[in-house]
PLY file of the C-alpha trace (Angstrom):
ply
format ascii 1.0
element vertex 664
property float x
property float y
property float z
element edge 663
property int vertex1
property int vertex2
end_header
-8.76 -9.33 28.74
-10.94 -6.23 29.26
-10.02 -2.78 27.94
-8.96 -1.38 31.33
-6.61 -4.31 31.96
-5.12 -4.02 28.46
-4.52 -0.29 28.97
-2.70 -1.00 32.23
-0.65 -3.79 30.68
0.38 -1.64 27.70
1.26 1.30 29.96
3.47 -0.94 32.10
5.21 -2.36 29.02
5.81 1.08 27.50
7.22 2.40 30.78
9.56 -0.59 31.16
10.80 -0.36 27.59
11.40 3.39 27.99
13.37 2.72 31.16
15.52 0.13 29.39
15.94 2.35 26.31
16.63 5.74 27.94
18.09 4.85 31.33
19.74 1.43 31.11
20.73 1.64 27.40
19.83 -2.05 27.12
16.67 -2.30 24.98
14.79 -5.60 24.77
12.79 -4.76 21.63
13.41 -2.95 18.36
12.22 0.61 17.76
9.44 -0.68 15.49
8.17 -3.08 18.16
8.18 -0.30 20.77
6.35 2.05 18.37
3.67 -0.61 17.83
3.07 -0.95 21.59
2.84 2.81 22.09
0.53 3.19 19.08
-1.83 0.52 20.43
-1.92 2.30 23.80
-2.60 5.70 22.19
-5.32 4.24 19.95
-7.09 2.59 22.90
-6.89 5.79 24.95
-8.40 7.74 22.06
-11.20 5.17 21.69
-11.91 4.99 25.46
-10.97 8.43 26.87
-12.84 7.86 30.14
-10.62 4.86 30.89
-7.33 6.65 30.04
-4.94 7.20 32.95
-3.90 10.88 33.32
-0.41 9.59 34.24
-0.16 7.39 31.16
3.30 7.26 29.54
1.72 8.68 26.35
1.38 11.96 28.27
5.16 12.06 28.71
8.03 12.42 26.25
10.65 10.02 27.60
12.01 8.50 30.79
12.93 10.24 34.06
16.59 11.33 34.25
19.11 8.97 35.78
20.58 9.87 39.15
24.23 9.89 38.04
24.04 13.44 36.63
22.61 16.67 38.05
19.20 17.56 36.69
18.27 20.67 34.77
14.94 22.06 33.62
14.26 22.92 30.00
13.27 26.56 29.56
11.02 25.42 26.70
9.70 21.82 26.94
11.67 19.44 24.73
8.76 17.64 23.14
8.61 14.42 21.18
7.14 13.99 17.66
4.15 12.13 16.30
5.00 9.46 13.73
3.62 8.81 10.25
4.25 5.70 8.19
2.47 6.44 4.89
1.66 9.21 2.43
-1.97 9.07 3.56
-0.99 9.80 7.17
1.17 12.73 6.04
-1.69 14.18 4.01
-4.00 13.85 7.02
-1.42 15.76 9.09
-1.16 18.42 6.37
-4.95 18.80 6.43
-4.87 19.33 10.21
-2.09 21.91 9.83
-4.04 23.82 7.15
-7.14 23.75 9.35
-5.12 25.27 12.19
-3.90 28.24 10.11
-5.85 31.18 8.71
-6.63 30.70 4.98
-4.46 33.66 3.96
-1.30 32.24 5.63
0.93 30.43 3.07
2.08 26.95 4.07
5.65 25.85 3.40
7.41 22.82 4.83
11.06 22.16 5.64
12.21 18.55 5.85
15.44 16.86 6.85
16.71 13.40 7.66
15.89 12.08 11.13
19.24 11.03 12.61
18.95 7.95 14.83
20.62 9.15 18.01
19.60 10.95 21.20
18.42 14.52 21.56
20.49 17.20 23.27
19.79 20.85 24.10
22.78 23.22 24.11
22.48 26.57 25.92
24.93 29.39 25.17
25.46 32.48 27.35
27.86 35.17 26.17
28.32 32.93 23.11
29.92 30.24 25.31
28.48 26.79 25.94
27.22 26.76 29.54
24.83 23.81 29.67
23.92 20.64 27.77
20.71 18.85 28.74
19.37 15.53 27.50
15.68 15.29 26.64
14.83 13.35 29.81
11.06 13.55 30.34
10.75 16.70 28.24
10.56 19.00 31.26
13.74 17.91 33.06
16.86 16.30 31.65
20.35 15.24 32.70
23.05 17.89 32.64
25.86 16.31 30.60
27.74 19.52 29.87
31.26 18.16 30.36
30.53 15.24 28.08
29.08 17.58 25.45
32.31 19.60 25.58
34.11 16.41 24.56
32.16 16.16 21.28
34.38 17.69 18.63
31.68 19.21 16.42
29.87 21.04 19.23
31.33 24.58 19.24
32.37 25.70 22.71
32.46 29.38 21.69
30.37 30.94 18.93
31.60 33.70 16.58
30.83 37.37 17.13
27.96 37.43 14.61
26.00 34.91 16.72
23.57 36.19 19.38
24.84 36.52 22.96
22.28 33.99 24.20
20.73 31.11 22.29
19.69 27.48 22.54
20.46 24.87 19.90
18.81 21.46 19.85
20.01 18.52 17.87
21.02 14.88 17.77
24.05 13.14 19.28
25.03 10.03 17.33
27.83 7.62 16.54
28.99 6.58 13.06
28.51 2.96 12.09
32.27 2.49 11.65
32.98 3.77 15.14
30.18 1.59 16.54
31.76 -1.47 14.93
35.16 -0.51 16.37
33.69 -0.11 19.87
31.97 -3.48 19.59
35.24 -5.10 18.54
36.85 -3.63 21.67
33.98 -4.94 23.80
34.31 -8.37 22.18
37.98 -8.45 23.13
37.09 -7.62 26.75
34.25 -10.14 26.85
31.64 -7.39 27.33
28.12 -7.30 25.89
27.82 -5.62 22.51
25.99 -2.40 21.79
22.89 -3.42 19.84
23.13 -0.44 17.50
24.91 2.93 17.14
22.09 4.79 18.94
22.43 2.47 21.92
26.19 3.08 21.94
25.79 6.86 21.66
23.30 6.97 24.53
25.55 4.89 26.77
28.55 7.03 25.89
26.88 10.37 26.61
25.98 9.15 30.11
29.51 8.05 31.06
30.93 9.83 34.08
34.42 10.12 32.54
34.42 12.77 29.79
37.85 11.58 28.63
36.29 8.28 27.58
33.49 10.21 25.87
36.10 12.09 23.84
37.80 8.82 22.90
34.59 7.35 21.55
34.14 10.26 19.09
30.46 11.12 19.29
29.03 13.52 16.71
26.29 16.18 16.76
23.93 17.62 14.14
21.50 20.46 14.97
17.81 20.36 14.04
16.42 23.43 15.83
17.43 26.96 16.84
14.98 28.20 19.46
13.49 31.58 18.67
14.42 31.52 14.97
11.92 33.12 12.59
12.42 30.60 9.79
13.83 27.06 10.03
15.92 26.67 6.82
17.60 30.05 7.35
18.30 29.12 11.01
20.04 25.92 9.90
22.19 27.89 7.45
23.16 30.32 10.23
24.11 27.47 12.56
26.32 25.97 9.85
28.03 29.36 9.45
28.65 29.48 13.22
30.48 26.14 13.25
27.81 23.47 13.62
27.43 20.57 11.22
24.74 20.53 8.52
22.25 17.83 7.65
23.44 15.96 4.52
20.01 16.14 2.86
17.25 18.74 3.27
14.34 20.09 1.23
11.70 22.81 1.48
8.47 23.37 -0.38
4.99 21.89 -0.48
4.08 18.37 0.63
4.61 16.91 -2.85
8.21 18.16 -2.80
8.70 16.57 0.62
7.18 13.27 -0.55
9.61 13.20 -3.51
12.46 13.88 -1.07
11.32 10.97 1.14
11.34 8.59 -1.82
14.81 9.77 -2.88
16.15 9.20 0.64
14.84 5.64 1.07
17.98 4.27 -0.59
20.32 7.28 -0.53
20.34 7.46 3.29
21.69 3.89 3.52
24.97 5.09 2.04
25.52 7.65 4.79
28.12 6.82 7.46
25.51 7.06 10.23
21.99 5.73 10.85
18.80 7.57 9.98
15.31 6.21 10.56
13.06 8.72 8.84
12.42 12.28 7.70
11.22 15.11 9.96
8.71 17.54 8.43
8.24 20.99 9.96
6.21 24.06 9.14
9.04 26.37 8.08
7.91 29.72 9.56
7.98 30.30 13.31
4.88 32.53 13.14
2.86 29.63 11.73
4.37 27.28 14.31
3.16 29.61 17.07
-0.38 29.65 15.64
-0.47 25.85 15.53
0.98 25.38 19.02
1.49 22.00 20.69
-0.19 19.38 22.82
1.43 18.49 26.15
3.47 15.88 24.28
4.11 16.91 20.66
4.16 20.05 18.49
1.30 20.25 16.00
3.62 21.85 13.43
6.05 18.90 13.05
5.85 15.18 12.39
8.32 12.34 11.78
7.86 10.09 8.76
9.38 6.73 9.73
10.98 4.39 7.21
10.43 0.63 7.64
12.60 -0.54 10.52
16.06 -1.79 9.52
16.39 -3.61 12.83
14.11 -5.96 14.74
14.25 -8.61 17.46
13.27 -12.23 17.05
13.96 -15.73 18.41
16.70 -18.05 17.14
15.05 -21.36 16.25
18.17 -23.14 15.05
21.63 -22.90 13.47
22.38 -24.37 10.03
25.61 -24.37 8.02
25.81 -23.40 4.34
28.61 -24.45 1.99
29.82 -21.84 -0.53
31.63 -22.20 -3.86
35.05 -22.26 -2.17
33.83 -24.78 0.41
33.52 -22.15 3.16
31.08 -23.14 5.91
28.88 -20.21 6.97
26.62 -20.48 10.01
23.09 -19.19 9.44
20.55 -18.35 12.13
17.10 -19.83 11.46
14.67 -17.30 12.91
11.07 -16.87 13.89
9.62 -14.82 11.01
9.85 -11.04 11.53
9.34 -7.95 9.34
12.52 -5.97 8.62
12.74 -3.10 6.12
9.46 -4.12 4.50
10.20 -7.83 3.98
9.79 -11.00 6.03
13.06 -12.37 7.40
13.47 -15.98 8.48
17.26 -16.37 8.16
20.30 -14.21 8.95
23.99 -14.76 8.33
26.41 -15.28 11.22
29.50 -15.01 8.93
31.79 -17.58 10.58
32.40 -19.66 13.70
34.45 -16.88 15.30
31.59 -14.41 14.94
29.18 -17.01 16.32
31.33 -17.42 19.43
31.82 -13.65 19.78
28.06 -13.06 19.75
27.58 -15.77 22.37
24.44 -16.81 20.51
22.43 -19.92 21.52
19.36 -21.60 20.08
16.35 -20.24 21.93
17.73 -16.75 22.67
16.42 -13.53 21.16
18.63 -11.44 18.88
18.74 -8.05 17.19
18.84 -8.46 13.42
19.24 -5.74 10.81
19.42 -5.24 7.07
20.85 -1.73 6.74
22.59 -1.45 3.38
23.00 -5.21 3.18
20.78 -7.49 1.07
21.24 -10.39 3.49
20.11 -9.74 7.08
22.69 -10.20 9.82
22.63 -10.75 13.56
23.99 -7.75 15.47
23.76 -8.78 19.12
21.95 -10.99 21.60
19.07 -9.33 23.49
20.20 -9.05 27.14
18.96 -11.69 29.59
17.48 -14.00 26.94
20.12 -16.78 26.82
18.57 -20.13 27.83
20.39 -21.57 30.83
20.67 -25.09 29.42
21.72 -24.16 25.85
25.31 -24.77 24.74
27.33 -22.80 22.18
26.85 -24.26 18.66
29.92 -26.11 17.35
31.46 -26.24 13.88
30.37 -29.49 12.16
33.02 -32.19 12.10
31.79 -33.25 8.65
30.44 -31.25 5.72
26.65 -30.97 6.05
26.28 -31.43 2.26
28.63 -34.28 1.36
29.88 -35.67 4.70
33.48 -34.86 3.75
36.19 -33.65 6.12
36.05 -30.07 7.43
39.12 -28.00 8.27
41.13 -24.87 7.59
43.21 -24.59 4.43
45.41 -21.94 6.04
46.43 -21.70 9.69
45.83 -17.96 9.73
42.31 -17.98 8.30
39.09 -17.83 10.27
36.90 -19.83 7.89
36.30 -23.57 8.13
35.90 -25.28 4.76
34.75 -28.55 3.27
37.95 -30.23 2.07
36.20 -32.52 -0.42
36.96 -31.15 -3.92
33.90 -32.97 -5.32
31.40 -31.55 -2.83
28.15 -30.92 -4.75
27.38 -27.79 -2.73
30.58 -26.21 -4.05
29.56 -26.95 -7.62
26.07 -25.50 -7.13
27.45 -22.26 -5.72
30.12 -22.08 -8.45
27.50 -22.57 -11.19
25.36 -19.77 -9.79
28.39 -17.49 -9.62
29.50 -18.59 -13.12
26.21 -17.51 -14.68
25.66 -14.53 -12.38
25.11 -11.00 -13.61
28.60 -9.79 -12.72
30.19 -12.84 -14.40
28.88 -14.37 -17.68
25.31 -13.14 -17.12
23.66 -16.35 -18.40
19.94 -15.73 -18.13
17.96 -18.86 -17.21
20.71 -20.48 -15.12
18.88 -20.04 -11.82
18.84 -21.88 -8.51
16.14 -24.42 -9.41
17.90 -25.57 -12.59
21.34 -25.56 -10.97
20.12 -27.83 -8.17
18.77 -30.30 -10.75
21.95 -30.20 -12.83
24.12 -30.89 -9.78
21.84 -33.68 -8.55
22.06 -35.41 -11.93
25.88 -35.47 -11.73
26.62 -34.95 -15.43
28.76 -31.85 -14.99
31.84 -31.69 -12.76
32.87 -28.09 -13.57
30.81 -25.00 -14.50
32.38 -24.78 -17.97
31.26 -28.37 -18.69
27.83 -26.86 -19.50
29.28 -25.79 -22.87
29.49 -29.46 -23.91
25.77 -29.18 -24.57
26.59 -26.98 -27.58
28.37 -29.86 -29.35
24.92 -31.07 -30.48
22.36 -28.30 -30.10
19.33 -30.54 -30.74
20.39 -33.05 -28.08
21.31 -30.22 -25.71
17.86 -28.65 -26.02
16.19 -32.04 -25.49
18.32 -32.70 -22.41
17.47 -29.36 -20.79
13.78 -29.46 -21.77
13.39 -32.77 -19.91
13.87 -31.07 -16.53
10.74 -30.12 -14.56
9.38 -26.62 -15.35
11.87 -26.34 -18.24
9.90 -26.09 -21.50
11.54 -26.40 -24.93
11.49 -22.63 -25.46
13.32 -22.06 -22.14
15.87 -24.72 -23.12
16.44 -23.03 -26.49
16.90 -19.66 -24.80
19.49 -21.09 -22.39
21.41 -22.68 -25.27
21.44 -19.29 -27.03
22.78 -17.69 -23.82
25.58 -20.28 -23.67
26.45 -19.65 -27.31
26.67 -15.91 -26.70
28.83 -16.44 -23.62
31.55 -18.21 -25.65
33.00 -14.87 -26.78
32.23 -12.64 -23.81
35.07 -10.42 -22.55
38.07 -12.11 -20.95
37.55 -10.14 -17.74
34.07 -11.63 -17.33
35.44 -15.13 -17.91
38.20 -14.67 -15.35
35.66 -13.49 -12.78
33.25 -16.32 -13.69
35.85 -19.04 -13.07
35.55 -18.41 -9.35
39.27 -18.01 -8.64
39.59 -17.10 -4.94
40.05 -13.35 -4.31
39.58 -12.46 -8.00
36.60 -10.13 -8.14
35.30 -8.18 -11.11
37.82 -5.33 -10.76
40.85 -7.63 -10.32
39.67 -9.68 -13.31
39.67 -6.52 -15.46
43.22 -5.64 -14.42
44.46 -9.17 -15.13
42.74 -9.21 -18.52
44.38 -5.93 -19.47
47.80 -7.15 -18.30
47.85 -10.64 -19.90
45.16 -10.44 -22.64
44.62 -14.21 -22.84
43.95 -17.13 -20.52
47.04 -18.93 -21.86
49.33 -16.03 -20.95
47.81 -15.72 -17.51
48.18 -19.46 -16.83
51.86 -19.28 -17.79
52.64 -16.21 -15.66
54.82 -16.72 -12.55
53.84 -15.17 -9.23
56.34 -12.32 -9.65
54.69 -11.27 -12.93
51.25 -11.51 -11.37
52.24 -9.27 -8.47
53.32 -6.55 -10.88
49.64 -6.08 -11.79
47.83 -3.30 -9.93
45.89 -4.54 -6.87
47.40 -8.06 -7.10
49.42 -8.93 -3.99
50.98 -12.17 -2.74
47.64 -13.60 -1.56
45.87 -13.10 -4.90
48.91 -14.25 -6.89
49.18 -17.44 -4.82
45.47 -18.14 -5.29
45.83 -17.70 -9.06
48.78 -20.07 -9.26
46.99 -22.62 -7.09
43.88 -22.49 -9.30
46.00 -22.86 -12.45
47.80 -25.84 -10.88
44.43 -27.43 -10.06
43.21 -26.91 -13.65
46.43 -26.89 -15.74
44.70 -27.73 -19.03
41.83 -25.27 -18.69
42.89 -22.89 -21.53
43.01 -25.80 -23.95
39.76 -27.32 -22.63
37.93 -24.05 -23.15
39.34 -23.72 -26.67
38.12 -27.26 -27.46
34.65 -26.19 -26.30
34.69 -23.30 -28.77
35.19 -20.74 -26.06
37.25 -17.73 -27.16
37.07 -14.93 -24.59
37.37 -11.49 -26.15
40.55 -9.68 -25.03
40.26 -6.04 -23.98
40.65 -3.46 -26.75
44.23 -2.25 -26.90
44.24 1.54 -26.88
46.55 4.12 -25.42
45.08 5.52 -22.23
45.21 9.06 -23.62
43.14 7.97 -26.64
40.25 6.67 -24.55
37.16 8.92 -24.69
36.95 9.44 -20.93
40.68 9.72 -20.26
41.32 12.19 -17.44
37.76 12.05 -16.12
36.97 11.17 -12.48
33.53 9.56 -12.30
31.06 8.53 -9.60
28.05 6.21 -10.13
24.89 6.66 -8.04
21.27 5.52 -8.06
19.64 2.62 -9.92
20.38 2.47 -13.65
17.76 1.05 -16.07
19.74 -2.03 -17.22
23.33 -1.85 -15.96
24.36 -2.89 -12.47
26.62 -0.45 -10.65
29.56 -2.86 -11.12
28.93 -3.05 -14.88
28.67 0.73 -15.18
31.89 1.28 -13.24
33.68 -1.36 -15.33
32.55 0.33 -18.55
33.65 3.75 -17.30
37.10 2.35 -16.51
37.36 0.71 -19.94
36.58 4.11 -21.42
39.51 5.63 -19.50
37.78 7.19 -16.49
38.93 6.88 -12.90
36.01 5.72 -10.74
35.64 6.78 -7.11
32.97 6.18 -4.48
32.15 9.72 -3.37
31.52 13.12 -4.94
34.19 15.77 -4.32
35.66 18.84 -5.97
37.86 16.44 -8.01
34.84 14.65 -9.53
34.30 15.59 -13.18
31.13 13.60 -13.98
28.31 11.83 -12.18
26.49 8.89 -13.77
23.05 8.93 -12.13
20.03 6.65 -12.18
16.79 6.66 -10.24
16.85 7.51 -6.51
20.27 9.16 -6.89
19.96 10.96 -3.53
22.61 13.05 -1.81
25.40 12.43 -4.36
23.26 13.99 -7.08
22.45 16.97 -4.88
26.14 17.50 -4.07
27.16 17.16 -7.72
24.59 19.75 -8.79
25.75 22.09 -6.03
29.35 21.76 -7.27
28.34 22.21 -10.92
29.50 18.70 -11.90
28.00 17.37 -15.18
25.37 14.67 -14.61
24.97 11.90 -17.20
22.60 8.93 -17.61
22.93 5.34 -18.82
21.92 6.25 -22.37
24.89 8.61 -22.54
27.23 5.85 -21.37
25.75 3.28 -23.74
26.42 5.63 -26.66
30.15 5.19 -26.02
29.75 1.42 -25.99
27.87 1.56 -29.29
30.74 3.56 -30.80
0 1
1 2
2 3
3 4
4 5
5 6
6 7
7 8
8 9
9 10
10 11
11 12
12 13
13 14
14 15
15 16
16 17
17 18
18 19
19 20
20 21
21 22
22 23
23 24
24 25
25 26
26 27
27 28
28 29
29 30
30 31
31 32
32 33
33 34
34 35
35 36
36 37
37 38
38 39
39 40
40 41
41 42
42 43
43 44
44 45
45 46
46 47
47 48
48 49
49 50
50 51
51 52
52 53
53 54
54 55
55 56
56 57
57 58
58 59
59 60
60 61
61 62
62 63
63 64
64 65
65 66
66 67
67 68
68 69
69 70
70 71
71 72
72 73
73 74
74 75
75 76
76 77
77 78
78 79
79 80
80 81
81 82
82 83
83 84
84 85
85 86
86 87
87 88
88 89
89 90
90 91
91 92
92 93
93 94
94 95
95 96
96 97
97 98
98 99
99 100
100 101
101 102
102 103
103 104
104 105
105 106
106 107
107 108
108 109
109 110
110 111
111 112
112 113
113 114
114 115
115 116
116 117
117 118
118 119
119 120
120 121
121 122
122 123
123 124
124 125
125 126
126 127
127 128
128 129
129 130
130 131
131 132
132 133
133 134
134 135
135 136
136 137
137 138
138 139
139 140
140 141
141 142
142 143
143 144
144 145
145 146
146 147
147 148
148 149
149 150
150 151
151 152
152 153
153 154
154 155
155 156
156 157
157 158
158 159
159 160
160 161
161 162
162 163
163 164
164 165
165 166
166 167
167 168
168 169
169 170
170 171
171 172
172 173
173 174
174 175
175 176
176 177
177 178
178 179
179 180
180 181
181 182
182 183
183 184
184 185
185 186
186 187
187 188
188 189
189 190
190 191
191 192
192 193
193 194
194 195
195 196
196 197
197 198
198 199
199 200
200 201
201 202
202 203
203 204
204 205
205 206
206 207
207 208
208 209
209 210
210 211
211 212
212 213
213 214
214 215
215 216
216 217
217 218
218 219
219 220
220 221
221 222
222 223
223 224
224 225
225 226
226 227
227 228
228 229
229 230
230 231
231 232
232 233
233 234
234 235
235 236
236 237
237 238
238 239
239 240
240 241
241 242
242 243
243 244
244 245
245 246
246 247
247 248
248 249
249 250
250 251
251 252
252 253
253 254
254 255
255 256
256 257
257 258
258 259
259 260
260 261
261 262
262 263
263 264
264 265
265 266
266 267
267 268
268 269
269 270
270 271
271 272
272 273
273 274
274 275
275 276
276 277
277 278
278 279
279 280
280 281
281 282
282 283
283 284
284 285
285 286
286 287
287 288
288 289
289 290
290 291
291 292
292 293
293 294
294 295
295 296
296 297
297 298
298 299
299 300
300 301
301 302
302 303
303 304
304 305
305 306
306 307
307 308
308 309
309 310
310 311
311 312
312 313
313 314
314 315
315 316
316 317
317 318
318 319
319 320
320 321
321 322
322 323
323 324
324 325
325 326
326 327
327 328
328 329
329 330
330 331
331 332
332 333
333 334
334 335
335 336
336 337
337 338
338 339
339 340
340 341
341 342
342 343
343 344
344 345
345 346
346 347
347 348
348 349
349 350
350 351
351 352
352 353
353 354
354 355
355 356
356 357
357 358
358 359
359 360
360 361
361 362
362 363
363 364
364 365
365 366
366 367
367 368
368 369
369 370
370 371
371 372
372 373
373 374
374 375
375 376
376 377
377 378
378 379
379 380
380 381
381 382
382 383
383 384
384 385
385 386
386 387
387 388
388 389
389 390
390 391
391 392
392 393
393 394
394 395
395 396
396 397
397 398
398 399
399 400
400 401
401 402
402 403
403 404
404 405
405 406
406 407
407 408
408 409
409 410
410 411
411 412
412 413
413 414
414 415
415 416
416 417
417 418
418 419
419 420
420 421
421 422
422 423
423 424
424 425
425 426
426 427
427 428
428 429
429 430
430 431
431 432
432 433
433 434
434 435
435 436
436 437
437 438
438 439
439 440
440 441
441 442
442 443
443 444
444 445
445 446
446 447
447 448
448 449
449 450
450 451
451 452
452 453
453 454
454 455
455 456
456 457
457 458
458 459
459 460
460 461
461 462
462 463
463 464
464 465
465 466
466 467
467 468
468 469
469 470
470 471
471 472
472 473
473 474
474 475
475 476
476 477
477 478
478 479
479 480
480 481
481 482
482 483
483 484
484 485
485 486
486 487
487 488
488 489
489 490
490 491
491 492
492 493
493 494
494 495
495 496
496 497
497 498
498 499
499 500
500 501
501 502
502 503
503 504
504 505
505 506
506 507
507 508
508 509
509 510
510 511
511 512
512 513
513 514
514 515
515 516
516 517
517 518
518 519
519 520
520 521
521 522
522 523
523 524
524 525
525 526
526 527
527 528
528 529
529 530
530 531
531 532
532 533
533 534
534 535
535 536
536 537
537 538
538 539
539 540
540 541
541 542
542 543
543 544
544 545
545 546
546 547
547 548
548 549
549 550
550 551
551 552
552 553
553 554
554 555
555 556
556 557
557 558
558 559
559 560
560 561
561 562
562 563
563 564
564 565
565 566
566 567
567 568
568 569
569 570
570 571
571 572
572 573
573 574
574 575
575 576
576 577
577 578
578 579
579 580
580 581
581 582
582 583
583 584
584 585
585 586
586 587
587 588
588 589
589 590
590 591
591 592
592 593
593 594
594 595
595 596
596 597
597 598
598 599
599 600
600 601
601 602
602 603
603 604
604 605
605 606
606 607
607 608
608 609
609 610
610 611
611 612
612 613
613 614
614 615
615 616
616 617
617 618
618 619
619 620
620 621
621 622
622 623
623 624
624 625
625 626
626 627
627 628
628 629
629 630
630 631
631 632
632 633
633 634
634 635
635 636
636 637
637 638
638 639
639 640
640 641
641 642
642 643
643 644
644 645
645 646
646 647
647 648
648 649
649 650
650 651
651 652
652 653
653 654
654 655
655 656
656 657
657 658
658 659
659 660
660 661
661 662
662 663
């Protein structure tokens, strides 16, 4: 294909994807895929300027306005932003900015999170909201004033200290929780899902019924006050006049902004709404005016884009995994695609009900995302990609691992399970959980070894591994005989098993894999009963008197004890003596009365371990920083919680401080 033809093809693709994104609210590709197409078009136009079409979509900001709303012209063009994806690209932009300013003019940047929504311009006359315009093509947008009035955090009237006339620009968005609720409603009505919160926000703002807009609870955050002399001060003024404030901002030189970007890579994932980057701006309006703009973007601002958390790809097949409780989970086998900096080939579909709700078929294209999750998940099917001859995948009639019967253990539950108690897949998953970091933390008990142990058939229960300690020499020889398991590795694993014999009772209770008993519930049970024997003898009424233990958890405990009635004695015979929690009055504990929050990545402790240790020391642990918080335990990339704690004057501690208590 020659250059001219490729330019025409790319222009047509970009225009179509803009139309689907801005007008139809039914995108066919992810943001990252669209950005790649537009970048290729811009690069080719730069390399071959004589072949570039003056009407190319790169010369325009967005799509033409839809016909359902009256149109309005922007007094000042509502431009787009250039994108950067690396530190090198940001430094190149900084160099261009410095070149565009006189040497004596100081350069200071302001940066804030880039909310993933749609842009809106709000015009106030006499301090009253009189018009709300979408970006549209940058020159003309849709007038959605009545819908904007239905957004609770857009002030309809500004206070007396605000100017008589002003224009505020910002982002309309939807929280992830509200997006999930709207999708559940659409599932119930048999309607297509919104692919992401931005898609849902865009569709909502263009509804003709403002009452429905109000019901959907859109939100708004400002990112520009036209005519302001200095950006950070303008944002503070807007907050004082009743607008929301960005949860994370910074100002300073480029190094300060780069540090902010790194801090936000993880911190932003804990926000209740989506962000896809950081916007950098020259802070002073006088410098902005000197730098000016092209016909498409300002030269004084740029968007740094994080790796995409969502992408589209093809479903190649559906497989079913069997977990430690026998639960069958459908998994989408995918054509490889990059998401959030890693290659994804599989994504969870949760259960058969979710599979049916998505309407997914082999051969269709889907939106997948990682977000704050480690395991990617399928969000929605890309419109118009379902193969006509493909049928909905069915739940297997037999377990894919052992061939045993499949069914539901409870009429009210969604999950299908393998009913064979001896299913090897259950044992493999239970062994991995048993030795996992939040359970007994047995280093060396990884997937490869677990698969070999299960295949050999010597162990029927996870705790049977401790039989190897009866004769250490034979145990080492047995383990060392496995492929890629040298004698030193075998010795290390035996030492790990020996150390696990006396690990805390709470860890043992969690490691056993009792349904619904997580790390926190295990701690509460250990504190209440102090031994496995006492717990096994406890009736359901006694169990339900424990904090956070209801009928469902109590029934699961009694069922597990009935399935393994001799377990306390079996563990004792294996030399296993779980350590009971230290008995101390709550008021005597060193952190009694403290309310703690954990944030960031700690050097050696997982967040769960740190929270468990704080509780054992008497602290109450919560998930968010507030005026009631009395200490913050912070690791690397602490983000917005650290900033809020410092603003509130809350003491900030590190892992070394916490470990000092454990040493005592």
